[in-house]
LOZAPA-378581 format. One record per residue (C-alpha): x, y, z. Coordinates in steps of 0.5 Angstrom, whole numbers, plus 500, padded with zeros to 3 digits. Example, Ala and Ser with C-alpha at 12.3 -4.5 7.8 and 13.67 -1.06 7.14 Angstrom:
% residues 2
525491516527498514
//
This chain:
% residues 69
917919737911924737904923739902924731907919729905914733898915731899914724903908725898905729892907724896904719898898723890897724889898716885904717884910713884916716876917714875910717878912723874918723867914722869910728871915733867921731873925730873929723878926718881933718883933725886926725890928719892935723894931729898926725902932721903936727909935732908940737901940739897934743890933742886934748886928753879926751881926743887922745883917749878916744883915739888910743882906746879905738886903736889899742883895741885893734892892735896887740902892742900899744905900749908906745901909746901908753908911754905918751898918754
//
């Protein structure tokens, strides 16, 4: 499973829209959407950490994210 797929799954599990996640993380909704759709490119470590941090605090099982990060 790709990072973008995991991100989308976690975001939806947390019942967050792309726009809401964008507001929480100060990452543009366009960039979050691109991350979710691209299968061959990872975001920077800083962006990935920010997204994972927010989403892992909102859901109990973030073990799949820890494997990718």
